[in-house]
N, C-alpha and C positions, 0 to 999 in steps of 0.2 A: 343277742344282747338286747335287753330292754332298759331304757331310762324312763323312770316314773318322774314326771315333772309337772310344773305349772308356769305359766308366763309370769313375768316381772317378780321372780323370786331368785334364790341362789341357784336355781336350775341353770341359769345362764353360764355359770361356770362349767358345768358339766356338758351343756350343749356346745359351747366354744370348744372344750376339750375333745369331744367326740368328733366334731368337725375337723380339728387339727390332725387327729390320728388318721382320719379317712376310712374308719372301720364301718362296717354295716351295723346298723342298730335301729331298733323300733322305739318309737316314742308312745308312752302311754300317759295320757293326760290325766292328772289327778285334780279334779275340780274342788279346790280348797274353799271355794265360795259356798259350797254346799255340805262341807264337812267330810268330804270323801277320804281325806287324810286320816280320819279317825275309824274307817272301816276296818274290822278285824283282819281281813285279808291283808290290807296295806300295812297294819301294825306288824304283821309277821315279817315284813321286809324292813321296815323301820320302825321300831317301837316308840320313837319319839313323835311319830305321826307328822313328820316334816318331809318336804321335797327339797332336793332330789333324792332318788334312790336308784341304785343300779343293780339289775340281775344279769349276771353272765354265767350261763350254765347253772352249776350248783353254788355259785358265789354270789353273796349279797353284800353290797357296800352301801352304806349311807354316810352322810356328811359329805358336803361338796369338795372339800380339800381331799378327803380320803379317796373320793371317786377320782380325782384328778391324779393322784399318786397311783392308783391301781391301773388307770389307763396308760399312764406313761410307761409303767413298768410291763404292762401286758403288751404294748406294742412298741418295743424298743426301736424298731425300724422307723418310727416317727421321729426319732431323736429329740423327744421332749423331756428326757431326764438323763442326768449323768449316770453312768453305769455304777453299781456297787464297787468301791474301791478307788473310783476316780475322786481326786481330792476336791473336785467342784461339787461333788454330792452333798457335802457338809452345808455349805451356803445354800444350795438348792433346797435342801429340807428346811433349813432355817426359814427361808422366805416362804415356803409353803405353809409353814405353822405360824408364821407371824400374823397372817390375816385374823385367824381365830382367836389367837392369844393376846395380840396386841392392837391391831388396827380396828377390828370390830368393836372391842370394848371402848377404845379411845373415841371412835366416831359416835358410839352411843352416849359417852360422857358428854361430849360437846353438844350433840343434838338435844339432849335433856337438861343441859345447863348444870349438871352435877359438879361438885368440887370433890376431887379425890387427893388423897395423900400420895404423892408421886413415889414416895419411898416404899409404900406398902402395896400400892396397886401394881399387879404384874406387868401392866402395859406402860407404866411410868408417867402418864399423862399425855394428852392430846398433841401438845406442842412438840414433846419429844418424839412421838410416833411420826408426825409429819416430817420433823427434821431428819430423822433416820431414813425414811423413804426418800427424801430428797438427796441426801448424801450417797445412798446406795445407787442411785440412777444418775449421779452426776458424771461418772466415769465411763459410761458405755451406753449402748443402745438398750440393753436389757439387764436385768438383775444379775445375770451371769456374764456380763460384758457384751461380747458380740453374739452370744448364743441364746436364742429364745428357748424358753422352757415351760414346763406346766406352772412353775412358780409365777410367770409373768401372766398366765391365764387367771390365776387367782388374784394377784395384786393388780392387774390391769383393769379387770372388770370392776373390782372393788374402787379403784380410784376413779374410773369413769362415772360410776354412779354417784359416788360421795362428792366428786368435784363438780361435775357438769349437770347432774339432774337433782341430787338432794341439796346441793350447795353447802356442804358441811366442810370440805377440805378447801382451803385457799387456793387460788389460781396461781400457783408457782410455775415459773417458766419451765424448769426441769420436768416437773410432774405433767404439765400440759403437753410437752413435747412427747413424753413417754406414752400418754394416753392417746395421742394423735397417731403414733406408730402402731399401737395396739388396734385401733380402729381402721387402720389401713389393711389389716390382715384379712385376706378372703374368707378364712374360717370363721372369724368373729362377725364379718358382715353377714354370712349365712346363717349363723346362730341368731343374730338380731332379727333377721327376716323371719326366722322360725318362731322366735319369741313374740314378735308382733303379729304374726299370723294365727297364733294360739289364743290371742285375747278374744 
């Protein structure tokens, strides 16, 4: 299994996820500072020319959220996804797709000072997104209550970057506590070390 990645990108989601599964994998650095992501060989893996991308045998997966879904289902023994048929899988999938569909557009809106029509924008607006995240995490340790999942990998790293590094998301106590729990996970600590060493 090969992870095509670059430091300080959404590759962190895939790195963390791979470390959580405990599977063997090879990292292939894509130097986005030199335009390596536009090389025809890489574009065969991800036509969008973005990292991360994963190659697992004959399977190629791009988009960091999709990589997390693939890995959780590929390694069910890791317990990172409710099984198909488990009622918890509905919310699990909702939170996995919430990042790309709601959180990222809302964070971009806030960062760029855009004004959007909350009834027309799919994400409903920045304040609504933050309130929904806060509400979801108020009742338990993780998005699925006491169960950590791939959804927390995606949401957790997004909140860490956007609250602690980019300073877009306000320092809400519930969100701060959630991110602190994420940062305590040994797999995330290993992923951060890998990311830092790759610079």
